[in-house]
C-alpha beads as a LAMMPS data file, in Angstrom:
LAMMPS data file: protein, C-alpha beads

99 atoms
98 bonds

1 atom types
1 bond types

-500.0 500.0 xlo xhi
-500.0 500.0 ylo yhi
-500.0 500.0 zlo zhi

Masses

1 110.0

Atoms # bond

1 1 1 19.100 209.841 57.076
2 1 1 18.782 211.555 53.702
3 1 1 17.494 215.078 53.919
4 1 1 15.170 216.612 51.353
5 1 1 17.304 217.996 48.523
6 1 1 16.483 219.419 45.134
7 1 1 17.451 216.952 42.455
8 1 1 17.316 216.948 38.697
9 1 1 17.746 214.278 36.075
10 1 1 18.681 215.580 32.644
11 1 1 18.601 213.557 29.433
12 1 1 20.040 214.435 26.040
13 1 1 18.780 212.335 23.117
14 1 1 20.768 212.592 19.893
15 1 1 19.788 211.009 16.570
16 1 1 22.853 210.305 14.451
17 1 1 23.636 209.438 10.865
18 1 1 26.894 207.538 10.372
19 1 1 27.634 207.736 6.626
20 1 1 31.015 205.980 6.777
21 1 1 29.621 202.826 8.429
22 1 1 29.295 200.002 5.921
23 1 1 28.394 197.313 8.463
24 1 1 27.069 196.934 11.996
25 1 1 30.627 196.162 13.116
26 1 1 31.921 199.497 11.764
27 1 1 28.984 201.361 13.314
28 1 1 29.621 199.763 16.713
29 1 1 33.316 200.691 16.558
30 1 1 32.459 204.326 15.785
31 1 1 29.811 204.525 18.512
32 1 1 32.025 202.786 21.080
33 1 1 34.747 205.367 20.464
34 1 1 32.268 208.255 20.751
35 1 1 30.651 206.860 23.916
36 1 1 33.988 206.125 25.601
37 1 1 35.301 209.628 24.874
38 1 1 32.099 211.265 26.140
39 1 1 32.158 209.188 29.344
40 1 1 35.797 210.070 29.997
41 1 1 35.455 213.772 29.204
42 1 1 32.080 214.552 30.815
43 1 1 31.543 211.777 33.404
44 1 1 28.124 211.083 31.885
45 1 1 26.087 207.921 31.364
46 1 1 25.526 207.073 27.712
47 1 1 23.625 204.326 25.932
48 1 1 22.502 203.456 22.412
49 1 1 18.709 203.572 22.610
50 1 1 17.520 202.968 19.044
51 1 1 18.737 201.833 15.658
52 1 1 20.781 198.886 16.950
53 1 1 19.958 196.797 13.862
54 1 1 20.634 199.540 11.283
55 1 1 24.172 200.324 10.219
56 1 1 24.018 204.017 9.469
57 1 1 21.663 205.412 12.112
58 1 1 21.641 205.464 15.906
59 1 1 20.029 207.264 18.797
60 1 1 22.227 207.885 21.813
61 1 1 20.994 208.909 25.243
62 1 1 23.188 210.872 27.661
63 1 1 22.048 211.194 31.292
64 1 1 23.109 213.388 34.213
65 1 1 21.846 213.728 37.749
66 1 1 22.541 216.747 39.923
67 1 1 21.168 219.538 42.047
68 1 1 21.693 222.538 39.750
69 1 1 19.641 222.535 36.556
70 1 1 21.473 225.432 34.910
71 1 1 24.843 223.713 35.270
72 1 1 23.421 220.446 33.949
73 1 1 21.945 222.204 30.900
74 1 1 25.358 223.749 30.236
75 1 1 27.006 220.306 30.464
76 1 1 24.487 218.805 28.023
77 1 1 25.115 221.685 25.587
78 1 1 28.854 220.930 25.791
79 1 1 28.173 217.244 25.136
80 1 1 26.028 218.184 22.133
81 1 1 28.867 220.348 20.766
82 1 1 31.307 217.499 21.392
83 1 1 29.116 215.030 19.461
84 1 1 28.639 217.599 16.678
85 1 1 32.422 217.966 16.339
86 1 1 32.930 214.185 16.081
87 1 1 33.773 213.760 12.401
88 1 1 32.517 210.179 11.993
89 1 1 28.817 211.034 12.433
90 1 1 26.267 213.776 11.821
91 1 1 23.525 214.947 14.168
92 1 1 20.061 214.628 12.611
93 1 1 18.047 215.718 15.633
94 1 1 18.374 216.211 19.376
95 1 1 16.269 216.928 22.441
96 1 1 17.013 217.829 26.057
97 1 1 14.619 216.903 28.837
98 1 1 14.642 217.516 32.586
99 1 1 12.850 215.399 35.159

Bonds

1 1 1 2
2 1 2 3
3 1 3 4
4 1 4 5
5 1 5 6
6 1 6 7
7 1 7 8
8 1 8 9
9 1 9 10
10 1 10 11
11 1 11 12
12 1 12 13
13 1 13 14
14 1 14 15
15 1 15 16
16 1 16 17
17 1 17 18
18 1 18 19
19 1 19 20
20 1 20 21
21 1 21 22
22 1 22 23
23 1 23 24
24 1 24 25
25 1 25 26
26 1 26 27
27 1 27 28
28 1 28 29
29 1 29 30
30 1 30 31
31 1 31 32
32 1 32 33
33 1 33 34
34 1 34 35
35 1 35 36
36 1 36 37
37 1 37 38
38 1 38 39
39 1 39 40
40 1 40 41
41 1 41 42
42 1 42 43
43 1 43 44
44 1 44 45
45 1 45 46
46 1 46 47
47 1 47 48
48 1 48 49
49 1 49 50
50 1 50 51
51 1 51 52
52 1 52 53
53 1 53 54
54 1 54 55
55 1 55 56
56 1 56 57
57 1 57 58
58 1 58 59
59 1 59 60
60 1 60 61
61 1 61 62
62 1 62 63
63 1 63 64
64 1 64 65
65 1 65 66
66 1 66 67
67 1 67 68
68 1 68 69
69 1 69 70
70 1 70 71
71 1 71 72
72 1 72 73
73 1 73 74
74 1 74 75
75 1 75 76
76 1 76 77
77 1 77 78
78 1 78 79
79 1 79 80
80 1 80 81
81 1 81 82
82 1 82 83
83 1 83 84
84 1 84 85
85 1 85 86
86 1 86 87
87 1 87 88
88 1 88 89
89 1 89 90
90 1 90 91
91 1 91 92
92 1 92 93
93 1 93 94
94 1 94 95
95 1 95 96
96 1 96 97
97 1 97 98
98 1 98 99
């Protein structure tokens, strides 16, 4: 039986500009590399949520589930810094939400 536990779902949405992408194929290669590195480094779920048909913009969603909101916020801040340091794209906007 599952006991009543405090749980949080945290989502980081990041809007990106990818100036070096000259085709959808190039954009997908850049995003695949970024997503794979983020998954490996942070053990986070990541998905492209918007801009799939445009070659220089994308919105990525990163999701975490856990029982300590402060730790999850810290992890999402680290992910945001990681994405910001990725030289192939630029962050246009971001938001963090907890559910």
